[in-house]
Biopython code that builds the backbone (N, CA, C, O; Angstrom):
import numpy as np
from Bio.PDB.StructureBuilder import StructureBuilder

atoms = [
    (1, "UNK", "N", (89.502, -131.194, -10.428)),
    (1, "UNK", "CA", (89.945, -132.570, -10.529)),
    (1, "UNK", "C", (91.453, -132.600, -10.763)),
    (1, "UNK", "O", (91.959, -131.945, -11.674)),
    (2, "UNK", "N", (92.146, -133.344, -9.959)),
    (2, "UNK", "CA", (93.594, -133.439, -10.085)),
    (2, "UNK", "C", (93.959, -134.442, -11.170)),
    (2, "UNK", "O", (93.338, -135.499, -11.282)),
    (3, "UNK", "N", (94.964, -134.109, -11.963)),
    (3, "UNK", "CA", (95.454, -135.035, -12.973)),
    (3, "UNK", "C", (96.447, -135.976, -12.334)),
    (3, "UNK", "O", (97.314, -135.559, -11.566)),
    (4, "UNK", "N", (96.315, -137.256, -12.659)),
    (4, "UNK", "CA", (97.252, -138.253, -12.164)),
    (4, "UNK", "C", (97.811, -139.029, -13.332)),
    (4, "UNK", "O", (97.224, -139.079, -14.413)),
    (5, "UNK", "N", (98.947, -139.628, -13.094)),
    (5, "UNK", "CA", (99.576, -140.476, -14.090)),
    (5, "UNK", "C", (99.961, -141.780, -13.418)),
    (5, "UNK", "O", (100.399, -141.794, -12.267)),
    (6, "UNK", "N", (99.797, -142.866, -14.139)),
    (6, "UNK", "CA", (100.237, -144.157, -13.645)),
    (6, "UNK", "C", (101.698, -144.306, -14.039)),
    (6, "UNK", "O", (102.020, -144.416, -15.222)),
    (7, "UNK", "N", (102.585, -144.311, -13.044)),
    (7, "UNK", "CA", (104.016, -144.367, -13.322)),
    (7, "UNK", "C", (104.515, -145.798, -13.471)),
    (7, "UNK", "O", (105.295, -146.089, -14.377)),
    (8, "UNK", "N", (104.081, -146.678, -12.607)),
    (8, "UNK", "CA", (104.463, -148.085, -12.695)),
    (8, "UNK", "C", (103.223, -148.913, -12.446)),
    (8, "UNK", "O", (102.132, -148.358, -12.315)),
    (9, "UNK", "N", (103.357, -150.197, -12.377)),
    (9, "UNK", "CA", (102.220, -151.063, -12.114)),
    (9, "UNK", "C", (101.541, -150.772, -10.792)),
    (9, "UNK", "O", (100.364, -151.088, -10.621)),
    (10, "UNK", "N", (102.261, -150.175, -9.852)),
    (10, "UNK", "CA", (101.713, -149.942, -8.523)),
    (10, "UNK", "C", (101.523, -148.473, -8.183)),
    (10, "UNK", "O", (100.674, -148.141, -7.356)),
    (11, "UNK", "N", (102.283, -147.596, -8.795)),
    (11, "UNK", "CA", (102.301, -146.185, -8.407)),
    (11, "UNK", "C", (101.394, -145.308, -9.262)),
    (11, "UNK", "O", (101.457, -145.332, -10.491)),
    (12, "UNK", "N", (100.558, -144.541, -8.591)),
    (12, "UNK", "CA", (99.815, -143.460, -9.231)),
    (12, "UNK", "C", (100.338, -142.183, -8.608)),
    (12, "UNK", "O", (100.561, -142.119, -7.399)),
    (13, "UNK", "N", (100.534, -141.171, -9.427)),
    (13, "UNK", "CA", (101.159, -139.953, -8.932)),
    (13, "UNK", "C", (100.450, -138.737, -9.510)),
    (13, "UNK", "O", (100.235, -138.662, -10.719)),
    (14, "UNK", "N", (100.080, -137.772, -8.647)),
    (14, "UNK", "CA", (99.550, -136.516, -9.190)),
    (14, "UNK", "C", (100.631, -135.827, -10.033)),
    (14, "UNK", "O", (101.783, -135.730, -9.609)),
    (15, "UNK", "N", (100.268, -135.362, -11.191)),
    (15, "UNK", "CA", (101.231, -134.737, -12.098)),
    (15, "UNK", "C", (101.918, -133.544, -11.449)),
    (15, "UNK", "O", (103.101, -133.303, -11.690)),
    (16, "UNK", "N", (101.184, -132.790, -10.624)),
    (16, "UNK", "CA", (101.783, -131.620, -9.993)),
    (16, "UNK", "C", (102.872, -131.993, -8.989)),
    (16, "UNK", "O", (103.638, -131.121, -8.582)),
    (17, "UNK", "N", (102.966, -133.255, -8.579)),
    (17, "UNK", "CA", (104.021, -133.697, -7.656)),
    (17, "UNK", "C", (105.338, -134.003, -8.359)),
    (17, "UNK", "O", (106.367, -134.168, -7.704)),
    (18, "UNK", "N", (105.315, -134.080, -9.684)),
    (18, "UNK", "CA", (106.531, -134.352, -10.440)),
    (18, "UNK", "C", (107.319, -133.057, -10.600)),
    (18, "UNK", "O", (106.797, -132.073, -11.124)),
    (19, "UNK", "N", (108.570, -133.051, -10.152)),
    (19, "UNK", "CA", (109.428, -131.879, -10.295)),
    (19, "UNK", "C", (110.124, -131.935, -11.645)),
    (19, "UNK", "O", (110.071, -130.977, -12.416)),
    (20, "UNK", "N", (110.780, -133.064, -11.934)),
    (20, "UNK", "CA", (111.397, -133.249, -13.235)),
    (20, "UNK", "C", (111.620, -134.723, -13.514)),
    (20, "UNK", "O", (111.527, -135.567, -12.623)),
    (21, "UNK", "N", (111.914, -135.011, -14.770)),
    (21, "UNK", "CA", (112.194, -136.376, -15.200)),
    (21, "UNK", "C", (113.537, -136.357, -15.906)),
    (21, "UNK", "O", (113.783, -135.522, -16.777)),
    (22, "UNK", "N", (114.401, -137.285, -15.522)),
    (22, "UNK", "CA", (115.714, -137.414, -16.136)),
    (22, "UNK", "C", (115.730, -138.668, -16.998)),
    (22, "UNK", "O", (115.420, -139.761, -16.525)),
    (23, "UNK", "N", (116.091, -138.505, -18.259)),
    (23, "UNK", "CA", (116.159, -139.635, -19.167)),
    (23, "UNK", "C", (117.529, -140.289, -19.135)),
    (23, "UNK", "O", (118.558, -139.614, -19.115)),
    (24, "UNK", "N", (117.522, -141.607, -19.131)),
    (24, "UNK", "CA", (118.758, -142.398, -19.183)),
    (24, "UNK", "C", (118.547, -143.559, -20.136)),
    (24, "UNK", "O", (118.291, -144.690, -19.724)),
    (25, "UNK", "N", (118.660, -143.251, -21.425)),
    (25, "UNK", "CA", (118.452, -144.287, -22.440)),
    (25, "UNK", "C", (116.995, -144.718, -22.472)),
    (25, "UNK", "O", (116.100, -143.892, -22.650)),
    (26, "UNK", "N", (116.760, -146.015, -22.300)),
    (26, "UNK", "CA", (115.399, -146.544, -22.329)),
    (26, "UNK", "C", (114.689, -146.438, -20.984)),
    (26, "UNK", "O", (113.562, -146.910, -20.838)),
    (27, "UNK", "N", (115.329, -145.833, -20.018)),
    (27, "UNK", "CA", (114.763, -145.653, -18.686)),
    (27, "UNK", "C", (114.685, -144.168, -18.354)),
    (27, "UNK", "O", (115.393, -143.348, -18.938)),
    (28, "UNK", "N", (113.821, -143.841, -17.413)),
    (28, "UNK", "CA", (113.719, -142.476, -16.913)),
    (28, "UNK", "C", (113.601, -142.531, -15.403)),
    (28, "UNK", "O", (113.072, -143.486, -14.835)),
    (29, "UNK", "N", (114.106, -141.487, -14.767)),
    (29, "UNK", "CA", (113.969, -141.349, -13.326)),
    (29, "UNK", "C", (113.056, -140.159, -13.072)),
    (29, "UNK", "O", (113.339, -139.040, -13.500)),
    (30, "UNK", "N", (111.956, -140.415, -12.371)),
    (30, "UNK", "CA", (110.992, -139.371, -12.041)),
    (30, "UNK", "C", (111.326, -138.863, -10.640)),
    (30, "UNK", "O", (111.358, -139.636, -9.683)),
    (31, "UNK", "N", (111.576, -137.561, -10.530)),
    (31, "UNK", "CA", (111.909, -136.930, -9.250)),
    (31, "UNK", "C", (110.657, -136.215, -8.746)),
    (31, "UNK", "O", (110.124, -135.325, -9.408)),
    (32, "UNK", "N", (110.200, -136.621, -7.563)),
    (32, "UNK", "CA", (108.969, -136.087, -6.994)),
    (32, "UNK", "C", (109.244, -135.021, -5.940)),
    (32, "UNK", "O", (110.343, -134.943, -5.391)),
    (33, "UNK", "N", (108.243, -134.210, -5.670)),
    (33, "UNK", "CA", (108.369, -133.120, -4.708)),
    (33, "UNK", "C", (108.714, -133.630, -3.305)),
    (33, "UNK", "O", (109.357, -132.918, -2.534)),
    (34, "UNK", "N", (108.296, -134.846, -2.968)),
    (34, "UNK", "CA", (108.610, -135.419, -1.654)),
    (34, "UNK", "C", (110.004, -136.053, -1.616)),
    (34, "UNK", "O", (110.347, -136.760, -0.668)),
    (35, "UNK", "N", (110.806, -135.790, -2.660)),
    (35, "UNK", "CA", (112.181, -136.257, -2.826)),
    (35, "UNK", "C", (112.291, -137.744, -3.136)),
    (35, "UNK", "O", (113.390, -138.298, -3.130)),
    (36, "UNK", "N", (111.173, -138.389, -3.404)),
    (36, "UNK", "CA", (111.172, -139.785, -3.827)),
    (36, "UNK", "C", (111.563, -139.836, -5.296)),
    (36, "UNK", "O", (111.257, -138.920, -6.060)),
    (37, "UNK", "N", (112.241, -140.909, -5.687)),
    (37, "UNK", "CA", (112.628, -141.119, -7.078)),
    (37, "UNK", "C", (112.060, -142.450, -7.543)),
    (37, "UNK", "O", (112.109, -143.448, -6.823)),
    (38, "UNK", "N", (111.521, -142.450, -8.756)),
    (38, "UNK", "CA", (110.953, -143.674, -9.318)),
    (38, "UNK", "C", (111.616, -143.925, -10.667)),
    (38, "UNK", "O", (111.610, -143.055, -11.538)),
    (39, "UNK", "N", (112.186, -145.112, -10.839)),
    (39, "UNK", "CA", (112.809, -145.498, -12.106)),
    (39, "UNK", "C", (111.758, -146.230, -12.937)),
    (39, "UNK", "O", (111.107, -147.163, -12.467)),
    (40, "UNK", "N", (111.609, -145.782, -14.186)),
    (40, "UNK", "CA", (110.580, -146.336, -15.060)),
    (40, "UNK", "C", (111.199, -146.716, -16.404)),
    (40, "UNK", "O", (112.029, -145.986, -16.947)),
    (41, "UNK", "N", (110.787, -147.855, -16.925)),
    (41, "UNK", "CA", (111.271, -148.318, -18.229)),
    (41, "UNK", "C", (110.464, -147.624, -19.329)),
    (41, "UNK", "O", (109.621, -148.238, -19.983)),
    (42, "UNK", "N", (110.739, -146.338, -19.518)),
    (42, "UNK", "CA", (110.060, -145.522, -20.520)),
    (42, "UNK", "C", (111.023, -144.408, -20.905)),
    (42, "UNK", "O", (111.682, -143.831, -20.040)),
    (43, "UNK", "N", (111.109, -144.102, -22.191)),
    (43, "UNK", "CA", (112.029, -143.054, -22.629)),
    (43, "UNK", "C", (111.493, -141.669, -22.298)),
    (43, "UNK", "O", (110.291, -141.475, -22.117)),
    (44, "UNK", "N", (112.402, -140.721, -22.226)),
    (44, "UNK", "CA", (112.020, -139.337, -21.958)),
    (44, "UNK", "C", (111.148, -138.798, -23.092)),
    (44, "UNK", "O", (110.254, -137.984, -22.859)),
    (45, "UNK", "N", (111.403, -139.243, -24.290)),
    (45, "UNK", "CA", (110.605, -138.815, -25.443)),
    (45, "UNK", "C", (109.131, -139.210, -25.268)),
    (45, "UNK", "O", (108.236, -138.445, -25.628)),
    (46, "UNK", "N", (108.883, -140.397, -24.717)),
    (46, "UNK", "CA", (107.502, -140.824, -24.477)),
    (46, "UNK", "C", (106.845, -139.985, -23.389)),
    (46, "UNK", "O", (105.665, -139.646, -23.488)),
    (47, "UNK", "N", (107.609, -139.649, -22.346)),
    (47, "UNK", "CA", (107.074, -138.765, -21.314)),
    (47, "UNK", "C", (106.755, -137.395, -21.901)),
    (47, "UNK", "O", (105.726, -136.797, -21.588)),
    (48, "UNK", "N", (107.642, -136.913, -22.745)),
    (48, "UNK", "CA", (107.435, -135.596, -23.354)),
    (48, "UNK", "C", (106.127, -135.565, -24.141)),
    (48, "UNK", "O", (105.377, -134.593, -24.054)),
    (49, "UNK", "N", (105.852, -136.602, -24.895)),
    (49, "UNK", "CA", (104.611, -136.681, -25.657)),
    (49, "UNK", "C", (103.398, -136.797, -24.724)),
    (49, "UNK", "O", (102.349, -136.209, -24.987)),
    (50, "UNK", "N", (103.548, -137.547, -23.653)),
    (50, "UNK", "CA", (102.458, -137.750, -22.705)),
    (50, "UNK", "C", (102.099, -136.472, -21.958)),
    (50, "UNK", "O", (100.929, -136.239, -21.655)),
    (51, "UNK", "N", (103.097, -135.641, -21.659)),
    (51, "UNK", "CA", (102.875, -134.422, -20.879)),
    (51, "UNK", "C", (102.743, -133.175, -21.738)),
    (51, "UNK", "O", (102.823, -132.060, -21.224)),
    (52, "UNK", "N", (102.546, -133.345, -23.008)),
    (52, "UNK", "CA", (102.461, -132.232, -23.949)),
    (52, "UNK", "C", (101.431, -131.176, -23.529)),
    (52, "UNK", "O", (101.652, -129.984, -23.741)),
    (53, "UNK", "N", (100.331, -131.592, -22.947)),
    (53, "UNK", "CA", (99.267, -130.656, -22.580)),
    (53, "UNK", "C", (99.403, -130.109, -21.161)),
    (53, "UNK", "O", (98.558, -129.340, -20.703)),
    (54, "UNK", "N", (100.453, -130.501, -20.479)),
    (54, "UNK", "CA", (100.686, -130.030, -19.116)),
    (54, "UNK", "C", (101.839, -129.028, -19.123)),
    (54, "UNK", "O", (102.339, -128.671, -20.189)),
    (55, "UNK", "N", (102.257, -128.580, -17.968)),
    (55, "UNK", "CA", (103.275, -127.525, -17.857)),
    (55, "UNK", "C", (104.707, -128.064, -17.904)),
    (55, "UNK", "O", (105.563, -127.605, -17.147)),
    (56, "UNK", "N", (104.969, -129.015, -18.767)),
    (56, "UNK", "CA", (106.305, -129.590, -18.858)),
    (56, "UNK", "C", (107.033, -129.031, -20.069)),
    (56, "UNK", "O", (106.429, -128.754, -21.105)),
    (57, "UNK", "N", (108.343, -128.870, -19.918)),
    (57, "UNK", "CA", (109.171, -128.357, -21.009)),
    (57, "UNK", "C", (110.487, -129.127, -21.031)),
    (57, "UNK", "O", (111.091, -129.392, -19.992)),
    (58, "UNK", "N", (110.908, -129.472, -22.225)),
    (58, "UNK", "CA", (112.186, -130.170, -22.413)),
    (58, "UNK", "C", (113.284, -129.121, -22.436)),
    (58, "UNK", "O", (113.303, -128.265, -23.320)),
    (59, "UNK", "N", (114.207, -129.177, -21.469)),
    (59, "UNK", "CA", (115.266, -128.168, -21.385)),
    (59, "UNK", "C", (116.621, -128.705, -21.833)),
    (59, "UNK", "O", (117.583, -127.950, -21.973)),
    (60, "UNK", "N", (116.686, -130.014, -22.058)),
    (60, "UNK", "CA", (117.958, -130.676, -22.354)),
    (60, "UNK", "C", (117.613, -132.059, -22.874)),
    (60, "UNK", "O", (116.505, -132.543, -22.643)),
    (61, "UNK", "N", (118.530, -132.699, -23.564)),
    (61, "UNK", "CA", (118.231, -134.046, -24.065)),
    (61, "UNK", "C", (117.945, -135.024, -22.926)),
    (61, "UNK", "O", (117.331, -136.068, -23.142)),
    (62, "UNK", "N", (118.388, -134.688, -21.722)),
    (62, "UNK", "CA", (118.206, -135.583, -20.583)),
    (62, "UNK", "C", (117.176, -135.119, -19.558)),
    (62, "UNK", "O", (116.929, -135.831, -18.584)),
    (63, "UNK", "N", (116.562, -133.938, -19.747)),
    (63, "UNK", "CA", (115.671, -133.403, -18.714)),
    (63, "UNK", "C", (114.373, -132.833, -19.258)),
    (63, "UNK", "O", (114.352, -132.074, -20.227)),
    (64, "UNK", "N", (113.294, -133.225, -18.600)),
    (64, "UNK", "CA", (111.969, -132.684, -18.843)),
    (64, "UNK", "C", (111.499, -132.150, -17.493)),
    (64, "UNK", "O", (111.438, -132.900, -16.519)),
    (65, "UNK", "N", (111.168, -130.864, -17.427)),
    (65, "UNK", "CA", (110.816, -130.267, -16.132)),
    (65, "UNK", "C", (109.357, -129.837, -16.098)),
    (65, "UNK", "O", (108.747, -129.538, -17.124)),
    (66, "UNK", "N", (108.823, -129.816, -14.893)),
    (66, "UNK", "CA", (107.477, -129.317, -14.651)),
    (66, "UNK", "C", (107.610, -127.848, -14.263)),
    (66, "UNK", "O", (108.089, -127.534, -13.173)),
    (67, "UNK", "N", (107.195, -126.962, -15.135)),
    (67, "UNK", "CA", (107.346, -125.524, -14.882)),
    (67, "UNK", "C", (106.643, -125.080, -13.603)),
    (67, "UNK", "O", (107.044, -124.092, -12.989)),
    (68, "UNK", "N", (105.608, -125.795, -13.200)),
    (68, "UNK", "CA", (104.874, -125.427, -11.985)),
    (68, "UNK", "C", (105.677, -125.687, -10.714)),
    (68, "UNK", "O", (105.343, -125.148, -9.658)),
    (69, "UNK", "N", (106.722, -126.495, -10.793)),
    (69, "UNK", "CA", (107.551, -126.807, -9.627)),
    (69, "UNK", "C", (108.920, -126.147, -9.679)),
    (69, "UNK", "O", (109.844, -126.577, -8.988)),
    (70, "UNK", "N", (109.057, -125.116, -10.487)),
    (70, "UNK", "CA", (110.324, -124.407, -10.606)),
    (70, "UNK", "C", (110.189, -123.054, -9.916)),
    (70, "UNK", "O", (109.291, -122.278, -10.244)),
    (71, "UNK", "N", (111.079, -122.763, -8.959)),
    (71, "UNK", "CA", (111.010, -121.450, -8.311)),
    (71, "UNK", "C", (111.335, -120.339, -9.313)),
    (71, "UNK", "O", (111.932, -120.593, -10.359)),
    (72, "UNK", "N", (110.949, -119.141, -8.994)),
    (72, "UNK", "CA", (111.203, -118.006, -9.883)),
    (72, "UNK", "C", (112.699, -117.824, -10.117)),
    (72, "UNK", "O", (113.501, -117.942, -9.191)),
    (73, "UNK", "N", (113.059, -117.541, -11.346)),
    (73, "UNK", "CA", (114.448, -117.242, -11.691)),
    (73, "UNK", "C", (114.446, -116.385, -12.937)),
    (73, "UNK", "O", (113.456, -116.330, -13.666)),
    (74, "UNK", "N", (115.552, -115.723, -13.177)),
    (74, "UNK", "CA", (115.678, -114.844, -14.338)),
    (74, "UNK", "C", (116.250, -115.648, -15.502)),
    (74, "UNK", "O", (117.462, -115.832, -15.619)),
    (75, "UNK", "N", (115.352, -116.118, -16.354)),
    (75, "UNK", "CA", (115.742, -116.988, -17.455)),
    (75, "UNK", "C", (116.745, -116.339, -18.395)),
    (75, "UNK", "O", (117.595, -117.033, -18.953)),
    (76, "UNK", "N", (116.670, -115.039, -18.583)),
    (76, "UNK", "CA", (117.577, -114.344, -19.500)),
    (76, "UNK", "C", (119.023, -114.405, -19.029)),
    (76, "UNK", "O", (119.943, -114.281, -19.838)),
    (77, "UNK", "N", (119.235, -114.595, -17.730)),
    (77, "UNK", "CA", (120.582, -114.576, -17.167)),
    (77, "UNK", "C", (121.119, -115.964, -16.823)),
    (77, "UNK", "O", (122.234, -116.082, -16.315)),
    (78, "UNK", "N", (120.343, -117.015, -17.091)),
    (78, "UNK", "CA", (120.725, -118.355, -16.614)),
    (78, "UNK", "C", (120.998, -119.340, -17.735)),
    (78, "UNK", "O", (120.465, -119.223, -18.838)),
    (79, "UNK", "N", (121.836, -120.308, -17.426)),
    (79, "UNK", "CA", (122.043, -121.458, -18.306)),
    (79, "UNK", "C", (121.688, -122.742, -17.556)),
    (79, "UNK", "O", (121.928, -123.850, -18.038)),
    (80, "UNK", "N", (121.107, -122.562, -16.354)),
    (80, "UNK", "CA", (120.606, -123.669, -15.552)),
    (80, "UNK", "C", (119.240, -123.280, -14.992)),
    (80, "UNK", "O", (118.944, -122.100, -14.806)),
    (81, "UNK", "N", (118.420, -124.287, -14.727)),
    (81, "UNK", "CA", (117.112, -124.054, -14.134)),
    (81, "UNK", "C", (117.136, -124.595, -12.706)),
    (81, "UNK", "O", (117.416, -125.776, -12.502)),
    (82, "UNK", "N", (116.845, -123.748, -11.714)),
    (82, "UNK", "CA", (116.783, -124.240, -10.336)),
    (82, "UNK", "C", (115.499, -125.055, -10.143)),
    (82, "UNK", "O", (114.475, -124.754, -10.757)),
    (83, "UNK", "N", (115.552, -126.077, -9.298)),
    (83, "UNK", "CA", (114.350, -126.858, -9.012)),
    (83, "UNK", "C", (113.921, -126.635, -7.568)),
    (83, "UNK", "O", (114.679, -126.105, -6.757)),
    (84, "UNK", "N", (112.721, -127.039, -7.267)),
    (84, "UNK", "CA", (112.212, -126.929, -5.899)),
    (84, "UNK", "C", (112.877, -127.939, -4.969)),
    (84, "UNK", "O", (112.656, -127.907, -3.759)),
    (85, "UNK", "N", (113.693, -128.840, -5.530)),
    (85, "UNK", "CA", (114.424, -129.820, -4.723)),
    (85, "UNK", "C", (115.782, -129.283, -4.264)),
    (85, "UNK", "O", (116.498, -129.951, -3.519)),
    (86, "UNK", "N", (116.135, -128.063, -4.717)),
    (86, "UNK", "CA", (117.383, -127.441, -4.284)),
    (86, "UNK", "C", (118.557, -127.648, -5.225)),
    (86, "UNK", "O", (119.652, -127.151, -4.961)),
    (87, "UNK", "N", (118.352, -128.370, -6.314)),
    (87, "UNK", "CA", (119.428, -128.543, -7.293)),
    (87, "UNK", "C", (119.110, -127.722, -8.546)),
    (87, "UNK", "O", (118.039, -127.124, -8.648)),
    (88, "UNK", "N", (120.035, -127.701, -9.481)),
    (88, "UNK", "CA", (119.840, -127.006, -10.755)),
    (88, "UNK", "C", (120.095, -127.967, -11.896)),
    (88, "UNK", "O", (120.938, -128.859, -11.797)),
    (89, "UNK", "N", (119.368, -127.782, -12.972)),
    (89, "UNK", "CA", (119.509, -128.627, -14.155)),
    (89, "UNK", "C", (120.017, -127.789, -15.322)),
    (89, "UNK", "O", (119.593, -126.647, -15.501)),
    (90, "UNK", "N", (120.924, -128.351, -16.114)),
    (90, "UNK", "CA", (121.475, -127.585, -17.234)),
    (90, "UNK", "C", (120.463, -127.398, -18.365)),
    (90, "UNK", "O", (119.614, -128.256, -18.609)),
    (91, "UNK", "N", (120.572, -126.278, -19.034)),
    (91, "UNK", "CA", (119.777, -125.998, -20.230)),
    (91, "UNK", "C", (120.717, -126.186, -21.420)),
    (91, "UNK", "O", (121.801, -125.604, -21.453)),
    (92, "UNK", "N", (120.309, -126.987, -22.386)),
    (92, "UNK", "CA", (121.159, -127.172, -23.556)),
    (92, "UNK", "C", (121.167, -125.910, -24.408)),
    (92, "UNK", "O", (120.228, -125.116, -24.349)),
    (93, "UNK", "N", (122.210, -125.721, -25.192)),
    (93, "UNK", "CA", (122.288, -124.540, -26.061)),
    (93, "UNK", "C", (121.123, -124.500, -27.032)),
    (93, "UNK", "O", (120.601, -123.427, -27.335)),
    (94, "UNK", "N", (120.714, -125.662, -27.521)),
    (94, "UNK", "CA", (119.611, -125.716, -28.478)),
    (94, "UNK", "C", (118.276, -125.314, -27.859)),
    (94, "UNK", "O", (117.413, -124.762, -28.541)),
    (95, "UNK", "N", (118.109, -125.588, -26.582)),
    (95, "UNK", "CA", (116.839, -125.308, -25.902)),
    (95, "UNK", "C", (116.820, -123.962, -25.181)),
    (95, "UNK", "O", (115.781, -123.560, -24.656)),
    (96, "UNK", "N", (117.950, -123.265, -25.150)),
    (96, "UNK", "CA", (118.076, -122.044, -24.372)),
    (96, "UNK", "C", (117.021, -121.000, -24.739)),
    (96, "UNK", "O", (116.373, -120.454, -23.846)),
    (97, "UNK", "N", (116.837, -120.717, -25.998)),
    (97, "UNK", "CA", (115.865, -119.696, -26.411)),
    (97, "UNK", "C", (114.443, -120.113, -26.062)),
    (97, "UNK", "O", (113.650, -119.280, -25.621)),
    (98, "UNK", "N", (114.105, -121.389, -26.251)),
    (98, "UNK", "CA", (112.778, -121.895, -25.894)),
    (98, "UNK", "C", (112.518, -121.736, -24.394)),
    (98, "UNK", "O", (111.431, -121.325, -23.988)),
    (99, "UNK", "N", (113.518, -122.063, -23.576)),
    (99, "UNK", "CA", (113.385, -121.918, -22.123)),
    (99, "UNK", "C", (113.218, -120.454, -21.752)),
    (99, "UNK", "O", (112.373, -120.114, -20.924)),
    (100, "UNK", "N", (114.003, -119.602, -22.348)),
    (100, "UNK", "CA", (113.896, -118.174, -22.058)),
    (100, "UNK", "C", (112.522, -117.630, -22.421)),
    (100, "UNK", "O", (111.969, -116.809, -21.688)),
    (101, "UNK", "N", (111.968, -118.072, -23.535)),
    (101, "UNK", "CA", (110.628, -117.640, -23.931)),
    (101, "UNK", "C", (109.568, -118.186, -22.989)),
    (101, "UNK", "O", (108.605, -117.492, -22.665)),
    (102, "UNK", "N", (109.740, -119.423, -22.549)),
    (102, "UNK", "CA", (108.758, -120.069, -21.670)),
    (102, "UNK", "C", (108.695, -119.444, -20.292)),
    (102, "UNK", "O", (107.628, -119.356, -19.684)),
    (103, "UNK", "N", (109.852, -119.008, -19.803)),
    (103, "UNK", "CA", (109.909, -118.424, -18.466)),
    (103, "UNK", "C", (109.919, -116.900, -18.510)),
    (103, "UNK", "O", (109.820, -116.233, -17.480)),
    (104, "UNK", "N", (110.043, -116.355, -19.739)),
    (104, "UNK", "CA", (110.049, -114.950, -20.054)),
    (104, "UNK", "C", (110.298, -114.001, -19.002)),
    (104, "UNK", "O", (110.308, -112.795, -19.248)),
]
sb = StructureBuilder()
sb.init_structure("model")
sb.init_model(0)
sb.init_chain("A")
sb.init_seg("    ")
for serial, (resi, resn, name, xyz) in enumerate(atoms, 1):
    if name == "N":
        sb.init_residue(resn, " ", resi, " ")
    sb.init_atom(name, np.array(xyz, "f"), 0.0, 1.0, " ", f" {name:<3s}", serial, name[0])
structure = sb.get_structure()
C-alpha cells in the first residue's frame, strides 16, 4: 500500500514522489520528482512532525529531504546533499553530524 499525503484541498501526493520541502516562514514549497512545485500554507516544522515515521530528515532550518529520493553520495566529504532533481541543498553545521550518520 502506497502512503499518500493530502498537500492542499485538491492535491493528493504519494510520499515517495516528494524530493524535498523548502520552508519559507509560514509557507513551504514541496518539490516533487516530476519537477512540479506546490506552495502550502504550512510550516516546515509541521511537515517534519508529519513525516517523522518516513524517510525524511531535516538537513537545514529551511530544508527537509526525502532520503529515498537522494542519489548516492559520500556524506563524510560533503556539506551539500545532491537531489534527484539535479540541484544540491546545503547542510547546516548543526545538522552535519546527523546527516553524516543518516547517510553513513
